[in-house]
ZARO-903543 format. One line per field, with one value per residue (C-alpha): residue in three letters; x, y, z; residue number from 1; chain. Coordinates in pm, 1 decimal, padded with zeros to 6 digits. Each point is the difference from the previous one (the first is absolute). Layout:
N
aa <- c(ALA  ...)
c1 <- c(X  ...)
c2 <- c(Y  ...)
c3 <- c(Z  ...)
i <- c(NUM  ...)
ch <- c(A  ...)
This chain:
102
aa <- c(UNK  UNK  UNK  UNK  UNK  UNK  UNK  UNK  UNK  UNK  UNK  UNK  UNK  UNK  UNK  UNK  UNK  UNK  UNK  UNK  UNK  UNK  UNK  UNK  UNK  UNK  UNK  UNK  UNK  UNK  UNK  UNK  UNK  UNK  UNK  UNK  UNK  UNK  UNK  UNK  UNK  UNK  UNK  UNK  UNK  UNK  UNK  UNK  UNK  UNK  UNK  UNK  UNK  UNK  UNK  UNK  UNK  UNK  UNK  UNK  UNK  UNK  UNK  UNK  UNK  UNK  UNK  UNK  UNK  UNK  UNK  UNK  UNK  UNK  UNK  UNK  UNK  UNK  UNK  UNK  UNK  UNK  UNK  UNK  UNK  UNK  UNK  UNK  UNK  UNK  UNK  UNK  UNK  UNK  UNK  UNK  UNK  UNK  UNK  UNK  UNK  UNK)
c1 <- c(02402.2  00129.6  -00209.7  -00037.7  -00142.6  -00229.2  -00136.8  -00047.3  -00183.1  -00246.6  -00017.0  -00377.9  -00079.6  00256.6  -00144.0  -00351.9  00115.3  00176.0  -00311.6  -00216.9  00241.8  -00004.1  -00381.9  -00005.4  00235.8  -00195.4  -00326.6  00169.3  00055.8  -00371.9  -00093.4  00273.5  -00059.7  -00376.7  00032.7  00175.8  -00257.6  -00283.6  00126.8  00113.7  -00280.8  -00305.2  00017.5  00183.6  -00150.3  -00344.3  -00015.4  -00229.1  -00061.8  00351.3  -00061.9  -00163.0  00278.9  00259.8  -00178.9  -00027.3  00370.6  00098.0  -00241.8  00127.9  00363.7  -00073.0  -00176.5  00288.5  00253.1  -00196.1  -00194.0  00213.3  00359.1  00046.7  -00051.3  00055.1  00357.3  00074.0  -00152.2  00140.8  00352.4  00068.4  00354.1  -00117.2  00015.9  -00367.7  -00301.4  -00036.8  -00294.9  -00186.2  00046.0  -00080.7  -00325.3  -00105.8  00076.0  -00159.1  00319.2  00222.0  00355.4  00116.2  00171.0  -00315.9  -00221.3  -00116.9  00062.4  -00156.8)
c2 <- c(00784.5  -00246.2  -00179.4  -00323.7  00180.1  00208.9  -00306.8  -00186.6  00292.7  00014.5  -00371.9  -00028.9  00280.4  -00130.8  -00352.9  00132.7  00207.2  -00299.8  -00213.8  00264.7  00025.1  -00378.7  -00005.7  00285.1  -00183.8  -00326.8  00182.1  00168.0  -00337.2  -00081.3  00218.9  -00121.0  -00364.4  00042.0  00101.4  -00326.8  -00194.3  00185.0  -00086.8  -00358.5  -00122.7  00219.2  00091.1  -00294.0  -00277.1  00170.2  -00007.8  00293.9  -00123.6  00118.0  00355.3  00115.4  -00153.0  00171.0  00334.8  -00028.1  -00083.5  00302.2  00223.9  -00110.3  00040.0  00348.7  00098.6  -00130.9  00198.0  00325.0  00028.5  -00173.5  00035.7  00329.9  00235.7  -00248.8  -00068.6  00370.6  00071.6  -00298.3  00009.8  00369.1  00135.9  00281.7  -00018.1  00083.8  -00060.3  00201.0  00242.1  -00231.8  -00302.6  00202.1  00113.1  -00362.6  -00100.3  00311.1  00116.0  00277.2  00062.9  00347.0  00044.5  -00103.7  00277.7  00255.4  00358.1  00292.1)
c3 <- c(01661.8  -00255.9  -00261.2  00196.8  00304.0  -00218.3  -00179.8  00327.6  00156.8  -00290.5  -00081.0  00046.7  -00243.2  -00247.5  00018.7  -00053.2  -00294.2  -00152.9  00044.7  -00167.0  -00292.1  -00048.4  00006.3  -00250.3  -00236.8  00022.2  -00066.7  -00295.8  -00168.9  -00007.3  -00296.4  -00241.3  00090.9  -00026.2  -00365.4  -00083.4  00201.7  -00174.1  -00347.1  00071.0  00224.4  -00057.1  -00369.2  -00161.5  00215.7  00014.3  00380.8  00067.3  00354.5  00093.5  -00114.0  00324.5  00210.5  -00214.4  00021.3  00379.2  00033.6  -00208.3  00192.0  00340.2  -00104.5  -00131.4  00322.4  00208.5  -00199.7  -00016.3  00324.5  00256.4  -00105.0  -00177.7  00296.8  00280.2  -00102.4  -00023.1  00340.9  00187.7  -00136.1  -00007.4  00004.1  00226.6  00377.3  00034.6  -00216.4  -00316.6  -00016.4  -00237.9  00226.9  00311.2  -00159.1  -00039.2  00355.5  00148.4  00168.1  -00120.0  00095.6  00093.7  -00335.3  -00188.0  00139.0  -00248.7  00107.3  -00184.9)
i <- c(1  2  3  4  5  6  7  8  9  10  11  12  13  14  15  16  17  18  19  20  21  22  23  24  25  26  27  28  29  30  31  32  33  34  35  36  37  38  39  40  41  42  43  44  45  46  47  48  49  50  51  52  53  54  55  56  57  58  59  60  61  62  63  64  65  66  67  68  69  70  71  72  73  74  75  76  77  78  79  80  81  82  83  84  85  86  87  88  89  90  91  92  93  94  95  96  97  98  99  100  101  102)
ch <- c(A  A  A  A  A  A  A  A  A  A  A  A  A  A  A  A  A  A  A  A  A  A  A  A  A  A  A  A  A  A  A  A  A  A  A  A  A  A  A  A  A  A  A  A  A  A  A  A  A  A  A  A  A  A  A  A  A  A  A  A  A  A  A  A  A  A  A  A  A  A  A  A  A  A  A  A  A  A  A  A  A  A  A  A  A  A  A  A  A  A  A  A  A  A  A  A  A  A  A  A  A  A)
């Protein structure tokens, strides 16, 4: 199977992974830009009414990056043929290779 066929066969997972990476990068720009906004608008111009909006934006961006994207991207766009044991544990299904044998 050449690269073109492989990419085409997994295009949905690749597109989802690309979308998640873009969302992660955009959310990553919120904290650096919020510092500039905090100094220029809130502190220098004495606009304390914007402080809550700024704090909410930073909080939401942090939640998006940490809760949604960190494990989801790993589980959805996995290089393995089946789900990894960690991802299988979340979905409630376990592949044959993920079973623990004592």
